[in-house]
N, C-alpha and C positions, 0 to 999 in steps of 0.2 A: 457857640457851636457852629461850625460851618456845615451847611447841608449841600451835598453834591446833587447836581441835577441828574435825574435818570429819565432820559427821553424815551417815549414809547412810539413805535411805528404804528401807523394806521393802515390796516389792510382791508381789502374788499370783503364784504360779508357774503359768505357762501354757506350753503347747507353743510357741506363737508367740514369746513374749518370750524363752524360753530357747533357741530354735533356734540362735543363733550359737555356743552353748557345748556342745550335746549334745541328748539326748532326755529328755523327761519320760516316766517310766514310770508308766502308769495304765491302767485298763481302758477302752480306746478302743473304743466300739461299732462303729466301721468295720472293726476287725480281728477281730471276734468270729466264731467258728465253733462250731457245736454238735458235740460229740464224745461218745464213750462212750454210744452209743445215745440221744443227746439229753439226757442227765442232767448234762452239764458244758458250761459256756461256756468256750471257749478264746480268750483275747485274744492273737492270734498275732503273733510277730516284733516286739515293742515296741521292741527295740534289739538291736544286734549288738555283742558285745565286739570290740575291735580291739586286737591286739597285734602287736609287731614284735620281731625279734631271734631269732637262732638259739638253740634250747633253751628258748624261752619257752613258757608254757602258761597257759591261762585257769584261774583258781582261784576258789572260792567260800568266803567267810569270814563270820563273825559279828563285828561290831564292837560293843562296848558303850560308848556315849558318855555322859560325865558332862555334866549340864546346865550351860550357860554362865550366868554372872551378868551382869545388865545394869545400867547401860550396859556394853557389851562393846567392847573395842578390837580392831580388825583391824590387826595390825602386820606381818603377813606373808601371802604367798600361795605356793602350790606348784603344780607341774604335773608330769605324767608323760609324757615324750616317747616312751616305748615301749609304752604301753598305755592304753586307756580304763579308767574306773573308775566303777562304778555303786553307788548307795546306795538301798536299799529298806527303809522302816521296818517293823519287826516288832512294835513295842510299842504301836501304835495312837496314836502321838503325832505332832504336827507337828514340823518341824525347819526350821532356816534353811540356805539355800544362798547362798554368796557366790562370784561369778565375776567375772573381769575379761577384757577384750579385751587381746590382746598389743599392746604399743606398743614396737616396736624391741627386742624381747627381754625386756621388763619388763611386769608387769601395769599396766594403766591403773586408773582409778577403779573400785572394785568396785561391782557391782550385787548387791543382796540380795533374795532371794526367800523367801517363806514357803511351804513345802511342806506340803500337807495330809497327814493320816495315811494316806491312800490313794494318795499319789503318791511316786514315787522319781525319781532323776535318774541319767543316764549322762553323765559328763563325757567328751568326746572326748579323744583323745591331744593333748597339748600345751595344753590349756585351763587357764589360771590359775584356781585355786579355793582357798578357805580350807578347812582341815581340818574334819571333821565337827562340826556345831553342834547338839547336842541342846538342847531347850528344856523347862524345867519339871521334869523328872525324868530319872533314868537311863533310857536307851533303847537297845534293840538294833536293829541294822541288818544286813540281808543285803547283803554287798558282793562284787561280781564284779570282779576285776582281774587283773593280770598277775603271774606269778612267773617267775623265771629270771635268767640272767646279764645284766649291763649296768647302766648307771646310769639308773634310771627315776625319779629324784626330783630336781627342781630347786626351790630355795626362793628367794624374794625378800623382803627386809625393807624396809618403807617407812621413809623418813626421818621422816615425820609419820603416825601411825596414823589410821585412820578409826574412827568410833564408831557403833555400833548402839545406839539407845535401846531401851527395853522394847518388844518386838513385841506387837502386838494379836492375840491368838489367837482 
């Protein structure tokens, strides 16, 4: 069987472009409040974790992502029906974010975003996304997600994978 290559464009991560899938986590001046006697800028309520299910709790993790080699094939997507999941870089490195709209219970054609080192993302519950994609070198991420009983992972494998060429950092 011959598999045709389906290349994906990488676009800049913006709050507007990412809004169907969740929130961009970044220092938004419109949310800034001075605290601690004026010595600290607080960027307030940038996202709210969302979890469902009895016995569930919000947890904070560090994920250490290995860099992807390019061209890179996206052969699967996953989603979490019982909780949102956020990724905020700790290593000062950009990373890639791939998300898909739901099309009758399956992910559609992925959209790929390049997140700057000062941006994170919060995937809403049930948003199809690709697992963590570090770029260039091993990178750490602060991850807020759900822990508890219930099946909180669904995976979908594409018949024909999509390809991301080398992103321009």
